[in-house]
N, C-alpha and C positions, 0 to 999 in steps of 0.2 A: 942774791937773796934766795932763800929756799922756795921751791915750787909751792905756790899757794893757789893754784888755779881752781881746784874744786869745781870743775865744770862751770867756769864763770859765765859762759854763754854770751849773748849779745848785750851791748851796752844798755839797751833800752829795757832789759829785763830787771825790774826793780828788786824782785826777790833775790835773784842771784847777785845783784850788785850789793845788797845788804850783807849777804853771807861773805862775799869776797872782801868787803870793807871791814867786816868784823874780824876775819882771819888776819888781815894785814895789820889791823890795830893791835891785836894780841902779839903778833910777831915784832912789831916795832916798840911796844911798850912793856911787853911781858905780862900783861893782865887785860881783862875785858874792859870795855869802855865804862866810864863812871856813871853815865846816865843815858837813857834812850834819847832824851831831848838833845843833848850835846852831840851824840853820835849821829842822829838824823840831821842836825844842823850842818855838821861837817860834811855829810854825804850829799847835802843839797836837797833833802826831802823834808817834809813835815813829820812831826812826831805821829800825827794821825795816820800818815801814809805807812810808816813803819808798822803800826798796829794792824794794818790791813793784812799783813803777811805773818807777823809773829806777835805773840802776846808778851814776850820778854826775851832777854838774851839767852835764856835757857832753850827757847825754841830754835834760835839760830844755831846754837851748839848741837842741838839734836839733829838739825838738818845736815850739819857737817858729818856727824856720825853715820847718818843714813847714807850719805854719799860714799863714805869709806866702805860701808858694807856692800853697797851696790857695785862699786868698782871691784872689790874683792870677788864678789859672786860672779861678775861678768868675766874677769880674768881667769878665774878658776874653770869656768865652763868652756872657755875658749880653748882649753887644752884638749887635743883630740883624744888623748888616752883617759880623760877624766871619767867618762861613762863606764869604762871597763874596770874601774877601781872598786875595791871592796869598801865597806863602810869605814873601816879604819883608815884606809888610804885616802878616802875622800875627806875625812876630818883632818888628816895631816896636810892634805893639799890646801884646805881652807886656811889653816893656821899659817903655813908657809907663805901663801899668797897674801894673806892679811898683813903679815909683818912687812912684806915688800911694799904694800900700800901705806902702812903706817910710817915707814921710813921717809916717804916723801913729805910728811907733815910733822916730823919729829919735833922741831922747834915749837910749833904751835901746841902740840900735845904736852910737851914738857912744861911750857908756860902755864898751862891750865891744870895739869894733873900731877906734876912731880911733887912728891911729898904729901899727896892727898891722904888724909887720915882714913884708915880702915877701908881703902879702896876695894880690897878683896872681900869685904864683908857686906858692903852696901852697894846699891845700884843708884848712882847719881841720876838725877832727873833727866839729864840730857842724853843718857845712853839707854833709856827705857825702850825707845823705838828700835834701836839697834838690838837690844836684848830680845825683843819679840821676834825680830827677823831671824836672829841666830837660833832661837829656840824652835822656830818653824823649820829651819834647815836641819837642826839636830834631830827633830822628831822624824823627819823623812829618812835620815840616815839610820835611826834606830829601827824603824819599820823594815828597812832594807836588810839591816843586820839580823833582825829576828827571822826574816824570810829565808835568809841564807844560812842560818844556824850560827852566825858569828856572834850574835848577842842573845842572851838567855832571857826569856820572858818570866819574870819572877813576880808572884802575887804581892801586891801592895808596894813593891819597890820599883817596878818597871816604869810606872807613871812619873817617877822622880828622876829618871835618867837624864832628861834634857836639862833639869835644874842643876844636876851635878856637872854636866858639861859646861853650863854657863859659868859656874863658879871657877872651873878650870880656865875658862876664857879670861875672866877677870884676873886670875892669878898670873896668867901669861902676859897680859898687858902690863901689870905692875912689874913683873920681872923684866920685861923689855924696857920699860922706862928707866930702870936702874942699871941695865946692862951697859958696860963700858968696854966689852971685849971687841976685838977687831971683827968687823963685818957682822957683829952681833952673833958670833958663833955660839956663845953660851945660850942664847935664846933658842937657836936651832936645836941644841941638845935638850933644852928644857921642854920644847915642843914634843920631841920624839919620846922622851921619858914620860911626860904627862899623858900623852895619848896612849902609850903602851900600858901605863898603869890603869887608865880609864877602861880600856878593853880587857885588861886582866880582871877588873872588878865586875864589869857587866857581861863579860863573855862566859863561856863554859869553863867551870873549874872542876877540880877533883871532887868537891862536895856534890856538884850537880851530877857527875857520873856515878857517884855512890848512891845518890837518891834514885836515879834511873834504874840502877841495878837492883836496888831494894824493891822498887815497885815491880820490876819484872819478875823477881823471885817470888814475891807475894802473890802476884796474879797467876803465876805458873803452878801454884800449889794444887 
């Protein structure tokens, strides 16, 4: 069976037992449990006890996404060379590491999200916390990129850079779900091209150079 650990922890940890049991149910049936009551009964806890930790199955799915992000973040920062990377290289590192983590749980993710309508246009409730964590990470990269001149600070637009990167993250997730290439080679190419395009758009362009020159010539009169 596919690895479903998700940091299952000690047997006595009810919250982690709930998450583990939920993931295993999805893997075995291809769908979430039908009801909290039946799920709790099968797990040997009361429905009331389930609600001490989660208000719904959406909360359980959100917990799984949080763990995926946290594992990605930890693995990425464990690389000795990570801190020496440029902003672009750090974003590439995040996506490549993220896909490695996603691979461990592909069957679970396919069961829940394969064929999800308009996944690239909406933010499902269960990934909202993941989204906020990613956007915080992206904002840090953007600040670094601006400081190093890798990213251009543009009035009214710069504040939306993190949103643009989040949309690219959803796109890559949907691409990976559909990818049937060996070792997901096409996803690796999509990551490279997506990040390159992103930094072409938020980085310094010929237009920025022209504006700088125009300002210089005007101020030099």
